[in-house]
N, C-alpha and C positions, 0 to 999 in steps of 0.2 A: 775231644770230639768237637765238631762244629755243631752247635745247638741253636735252634731257632724257636723262639716263642711267638706263636701266632695268635692274634686276638682281633675281634671286631670292634673293641672299645679302645679307649685311650690308655695305653699301658703306663706311661710315665706318671699319670695321676693316681695309679693304684699302688699303694705301698707294698701290698703283699706280693704282687708280681715283680716289682722292682727289686725287692729283697731276694726273691728267687733268682732273678737274673744276676744280681750282684754276687750271691753265694756261689752260683755255678761258675762265674768268671773267676772269683777268688780261688776256686778249687782247681782251676787250670784249663777251663774250656774257652773256646772261641764262641762267645754267645751273642746272638742277634735277636732283634725284635722286629716283627712285621705286624703293623697294626693300622687301624683307620685313624683319620684325623689330619688336620693341617700341621705342617712343620712349625716348630716353635724354636725360639732362640735357646731355650733351656734344654732342648732335646739332647740326649747323649749321642755320641758318634756312631753307635752300633744299632741305629734304628732306621727302618725303611717305612715311610709313611705313605698311605694311600688315601685319596679322598673318599669319604663315605658315600658320596653320590657323584655321578658323572652325567653330563660333561662338566669338567672342572673349569674354573676360570670365571672372569667377570663378563658382564654383558647381559642385556635383558633376555635375549633368546636362551642363553645357557641357563639363566636363573629360572626362567619359565619351564624349561624342560625338566630341570631338577625338581621343581615343585609339583609337576604333573606326574612324576614317576611313581607308580604304585610301590608300596612297601615291599611286596614279594619280588618285584623286578629289581628293586634297589639291592635287596639282600643277595639275590643270585649274582648280580653283577659284582658286588663286593667280594663274595666268596670266590668267584672265578679269579679276580685280580689278586686276592690273598694267596690262592694256590700258585699262581704264576710267579709272584714275587718271592714266595718261599722256595719254590723249585730253583729259581735263579741263584739263590744263595748256596744251593747244593749241600744241605746240612746232613749230618749223620743221624740226628735225633730232632724231632719236632715236638715241642710242648704245646698242647691245646690249653688255652687260657680259660676256656669255659666249656660247658657241655655242648653248647650249640656249635662250637667251632671244631669239634672232634671230626666230623665228616670232611671239613676242609683239610685238617692235618692228615687224614688218611689218604685223601686224593693226592696231596702233595708228596706224601711218603711213597705212594705207589709209583710216582713219576721219577723220583730221585733215589729209590731204593733205601729209604730211611726207616727208622723206627718211630713210633709215636708214644709219648708219655702223657699221662692224664691223671686227674684226681680219681681215686677209686669210686667215687660217687657218680662219675661221668659215664656215658655209654662206652662199651667195649670197643676197642679199635681193631678188632679182628686179628688177622695174621700179622699186621704191622705193630701190634701192641707190644711194647717193651716188656710188660709183665709176662707175656707168653714167650717172648724171644730170649730173655736174659738167662734163664736156667741152662739153656743149651748153647749159648753163644757168648763167649768171653768178651766180645766187643761191647756188649751191653750189660755185663755184670762185673766190670773192672773199674778201678779208679783211674783218673788221669795221672796219678802218681806212679802207676805201674801195676802189673799183675801181682796178686797175692799167691799163696800156695794153690795147687790144683785140687786140693781135697774136696770131695763131693761135687766135682764137676764131671762131665761125661768122659774126661780124660783120666779120671781116677780109676785105675784098674787093679787096685790092691785086693788081695784075697783076704778072707776072714782071718783074724788072729785072736789069740787069747793073751791079753796083757798080764804079765807076771807082776806080782806084788814086789815092791822094793826096787823096780827096774830103773827108777830115776833117783836113786839115793845119791846125795851130793848136790842136787839141784836145790836152789833156794829161791822161793817165789813169795812176793807180797801180793795177796789178793785183797782187794778193797771193795767192800759193798756194805750197805746197811742191811742188817739181818732182818728178814721177815720169814714167816713160815713158808711162803711160796716163792721166795727169790731163788733162782736156779744156782746162785753162787754157792749155796750150802752143799749142793750135790757135786759141783766141780771141786770144791774144797775137800770134800771127803775122798773123791777119787785121786786128787793130788796126794793126799796123805797115804792112801793105799799104795801109791806108786813110790813111796819112800821120800817124797819131796819134803823139804823143810819149809812148811807153810806158815807165813806170818800174816795174820788178819788185821786189817785196818777198817774201822767202822765209820767214824765221824770225821777224822782229821788225819791227813797224811802230811807229815813234816819231813821233808827231804833230809834235813840235818840228822834225823834219827835212823835213816835207812842205811844199813851197813853196806860196805863195798863188796860183800860176798853175795849180794842179791843179784840173781841172774836177770830177772825182769819183774815188772809190776803189771798186774792185770786188774783193771777196774771192771766190775760187773754192773751194768745198768741197774739202778736200785730206786726205790721210791724216794722222791725228793723231800727235803732239800739235798742238793748235791754235796758230795764230800768236800770239805775244805782242804785246800792244798797250799802249803807254804814252803818257802825255801826254794833252792835251785837244784834241779835234777843234775847229778854229777855225770850223767851219760849212760843211764840205765834205760833199756827199751821199755816203753809203756804201751800197753794194749787196752782197748776198750771193747768189751763184749756187749753189743747192742742187740736187744731182743724185742724192740717194737718197730712198727713200720712207718708209713707216711706221716702219721699224726705226731711222730716224735723226731722226725729227721732234723728239723731246725734245732731242737734241743740237743741232739747228738753233736751237731756242729759246734754248739757252744760248750759242750762237755769236752770235745777234742781240744778246744782252746784252753779251757780251764785246767784240764788234767795234763796237758802237754802230750797228747797221744801221738804215737808213731805208726800205729796200725789198728785197723778196726776189724773186729770179728762180728760178722752178721749172722744172726741165728736163722734168718729167712729174708724174704723180700729182697733178693739179690739184684733186682732191677734198680735198686736205689744206690748201688755202689758208686755210680758216677757222681753222686753228690759230694763225696768225701775227698779231702785233699791229701789223704794218706792211703797206702795200699789197703785193700779190703780182702778179707779171707772168709770163706764160708765156714761157719761154726754153728751147726744146728744144736738144738736141745738134744738130749739123749735119755736113755733108760738109766735110772738110778737103782742099781740092784738091791740096795738096802731097803727100798720101799716095798718090794714084793715079798710077801710072807705067806708061803704055802698056798698058792692059788688052787681053787677047786678044779677038778677035771671039767673040761669044756662041756660035755654032754649033760652033766648033772648040775650045772650052775643055776641058781634059783631065779636070776634076773635075765629076761630075754634081751633087754636093752637098758643102758644106763648112760647118764650124763652128769658131770659135776662141773659147774662153772657159772659165770655171771649170766643172769637172765635179763637184767636191765628193767627199767620201768618206762612206761609211756613210749612215745616214738623215739627211736634211736638206732644205734648200730646193731642191736640184737633183735630187731623185729623178726627177721627170717628165722632166727634161732628159736624164738618163742613159738612161732607158727609150726616149726618142725616138731618141737617137743609136744605141743598140743595134739598134733596129728598122730604121733606115736602113742601118746597116752590114751587116745581114743581107740587105737588098734589092738591094744593088749590089756589083759586084766590088770588091775591096779597093783596086785601083789607080784606082777612079773616085770614091772618097770621101776627104775630108781632114778629120779631126777632131783637134783638139789643144787643150790648155790651157797650152801652153808655147811662146808665140810673141811676139816683140816687135811693136809696132804696124806696123813696116815689113814684117816677115815676114807678119803677118796680111794686110796690104794686098796683098801678092804672091799669097797663097793665094786671096783673094777675086777678084783680077783674073783668075784662072784657073778660077773655079768658075761653073757655070751657075746653081746655086741656093745660097743661103745660108739656113739655117734659124735661127730665132730663138726662144728661150724665155727669159723673164725671171725664172724661178724663182717660188717661192710665198710669199716674204716681203713682196712689194709688187707693184705693177702698173706696171713701168717701160716707157717708150719708150726702149729701150736705145741706146747708141752703135752697137751692131751694126746697127740699122735703117739708119742713115746710112752706115756703113762698107760695107755690102753694096750699097745703092743707088748710092753714089758709085763703086763699082768696076764697075758695070754688071751685077751679078748680079741674079737674080730673088729678091726677098725673100719667103720663106714663113714666116709668123710667127704666134705667138699673137696674139689680137685685143686688143692693149693699149689700154686706155681712152684716148681722145684721139688715137689714131693717125689716125683718119678726119678730124680737123681739119687734118692736115698733108698726107695723101695720100688717094687714092681707092681703095677696095678693088676688086680685079679689074682696075683700070686701072694702078695703081702697085705693088700688092702682092697677095699671096694669103694668105688666112687658113688656118692649118695645120689639116689633118685629123688630129687627135691619135690617132684610132683606126686610120687607114690611111695613115700618112705615106709609106711606101715606094711604094705604088700612086700616091699623089698626085704625088710628085716624079717618078716615072717618066712619068706622063702629061704633065707639064709640060716634060720635057726630051727626049722622043722624038717623032719624026714632025713633022707639021704642027700643032703645038700653039702657043698664043699666048705661051708662056713668054718667048721672046726679045723679043717685041713689048712685053710688060708691063715687062720689065726696062729696055728702051730708053726707054719712056714715063716710067718713074719717074726714070731718070737725067736726062732732059731737064728734067723738072719740078724736080728738085733743083737743077740748075744755075741755074734762074731764081728759086728761092725759098729754098733750104735749104743754101746754103754758109755757112761761118762769116763770110764777108764780108757776107752779108745780116744775120746776127745782130749784127754791129757796128753797122749802121744802126739796128736795134731798140734796142740798148744805149744808143746816144747819145741817142735820143729819150726812152727811159725815164728816163735820168739827168736830162734837162732837166725832166721832170715831177716829180722826186722832191724833196721838201722835207727839209732837214736838221734837222727839229725833233726834240727829245728825245721819248722814249716814256715817259709817266708810268706809274709802277708797275713798271718793268722795270730799275730801277737795281740794281747789284750790292750785296749786303748790306754793311753797315758795322757795326763794333763786334761782330764775331762771333768765335767761338773760333778758335784756331790750327788745330784739326782741320777746321773748315768752310772756312777760308781755303785750306788745303792741298788739300782735295778739290775745291774750286771751280776750281782750276787745270786739272783734268782734265775737259774738257767731255764726253768719251766715257763718263764714269761716269753711268749712269742709275739704277741700283738699289744701295742701300746697306743693309747690316746693321750697325746701331750697337749695340755692346755697351758698356754703361756710359757712354754718351754721348747721353742722351735729348734734349739741346738741339739735336742736329743736324737733327731734323725741322723745327723752326722756322727754322733757319739755312740750310737747303738747300731752299727751297720748289719749285725746279724739278726736284727729284729725288724718287724714291720711297724713303722711308727706313723700314725696319722696325726697331722698337725692341726690343732684347733678344729676338730670335726664337729659337725652338727650333732648335738646330743639326741639320743633316742633312735639312731639309725642302725647301730650294730653294737655288739658286745665286744669287750676287749679283755685280755688277760689282766692288764693293769691300766688304770686311769691315773694320770699324773696331773696334779694341780701345782703349777709353777707360779713364779712371782707375778707374771703378767696375764693371769687368767682373766678373761673378760666375758665368760658365759655364766649362766646360773649354775653355781657349784653343785647344788643338790641334784640337778638334772644330769650333770656330767658324771658325778659319782655313781649314779644309778646304772650307768653302763659298765661298771666294773664287774667282771666275772670272778676275779680271784684276789686282786690287790688294789688298794688305793695308796698312792704315793704322794706325799705332801712335802713341798719344798720348805715352806715357812708356815707352820701351823697357825701362828698368831695372826698372820695377815691373810690366810687362805680363805676364810669364810666357811671352812668345813666344821660341821657340828660333830666332833669326834664321839661324844657321848651317844648321839643318835645311831651311829654306825656300830659302836661297840656293844650296845644293848639290844641289838637285833635278835629277836627270838629264834631259837633253834639253830643258832650258829655259834661255833666256838671261835670267836673273833680274838685275834691277838695283835697287840700293838707293839712294835719294836722301833728303836731308833738306830739308824745305821748311817754313817757318813753325814751326820747332821741333818738327816732326812727322817721323817716319820713314815713308817710303812704299816699299813693296816692290812693284816692277813684276814680275809673274810671267811676262812675256814671251809672253802668250797671243796667238796669231795673230789678225789682224783687219784692219780698215781703218786701218792705222797704219804708221808707220815704227818697227820694233821696236828695243828697246834693244840695245846692243852688249855682248856678253859680255866682261867684264874678266878678264884673266889673273891 
């Protein structure tokens, strides 16, 4: 596609935006920038600059007119010119660089029949929003590397089927993931085994020299970090990556593609992100794990009117709306008729849902997921009342298989669905029967086998891991979860870490970074710089760095771990996240 990033600020000075542009270009797009500011000799070739104020040029009259121009007039003028410059490029997709520029992107998209991409925290872009368009339009849910399979698209007209046990006997698959109770790899692995597949599991390290020639393909399942170590050379076996997080993990997915040598991506949801990837993308949603549902109670006699199991978060964050929803529901029903918890094993969760009439679902505001909860609730025979996740209608039919949540009156809505002669039980049963015919993990196995057959194990040009780079870059590159870096005295890192956003010698105290790097030429107060580290501190030369390692390691309430890699000291601050945390050493 031809993609245009539009911004009111100076894009080349923003590492995050320049990394986005670089990654989209590497993935195969014709990517352009339209932004304000005067042209510079260091500007890339793919940029269109517009003066932030007009009339442009020298002279006392022009300068006076610019100075007298009210801010609102200046902004309207700039927005009009940004729209015109964007339309002139005739893009297929327009990226809004900030919340304030979304209306600009929408106006331009209306004039050139394009879609708009934005951060989930930005205002909705209406009918032009790629989030809304992608589920039903393959132009916006495909990779530049070509279309994947048509499974779970509007063109998928397969009838329901019952997968027979042992049907894929003779197939050999390596499935690679770090085991946790909640990782969906466990359910896919069980379904592969039921299908008769010879399944070989890898947890921490995949050594290609040990992978037999009889293996048909390898599938990595996104797992808590650290990423799985991969050594040796792939002898020509297709490699697939099942990614099941959205926008906040897309950069990490790109680094996993490079690390694992991936040839095709399986996206569980957020199919509007497919254009980011340099390999074919296939829709591969979560599914119902039949082994998790054990003798659910009849719907009319279930003891809980409404239930929810999942993260509630604390303070201000992505689950604010979720906490508000559950509070409202808790006030609408007697305490013994609701069951809300964030502390339950998958087995305990299944038992809760087996006893609930309604399960509510909210995916948070960081991305737009079709969550595991969708399938867990439907698999248990509960009625799913959910936020209207993009793409859900490709899998189920609204008001026949699920009900869209009334966020303003959730208590009244759930009460109507659970009391009297309402269709709640009928909808729950209809959804359950539909899932048994299309959405078990056993059905996903059939999709997976077919996708693997269509996947070519060709290398991806331009996505090789860097060679001849510094020890600092080598060390950082081992941590795929690092997306943002503050590099002090290590300016070479921006070129050596092209898949990450690297700020060079930034002013301390302005923002937080996944990693703060203290290089040989650091000339700021080290203590101030280290304070900006959210996850890691990386030190090139500990003896000369000025870093008080004992002060960091002995931080209360943190499981800090210090490791040495590539002659570099890495301090893991033990920050919670999608990871297996370090163990506190005595």
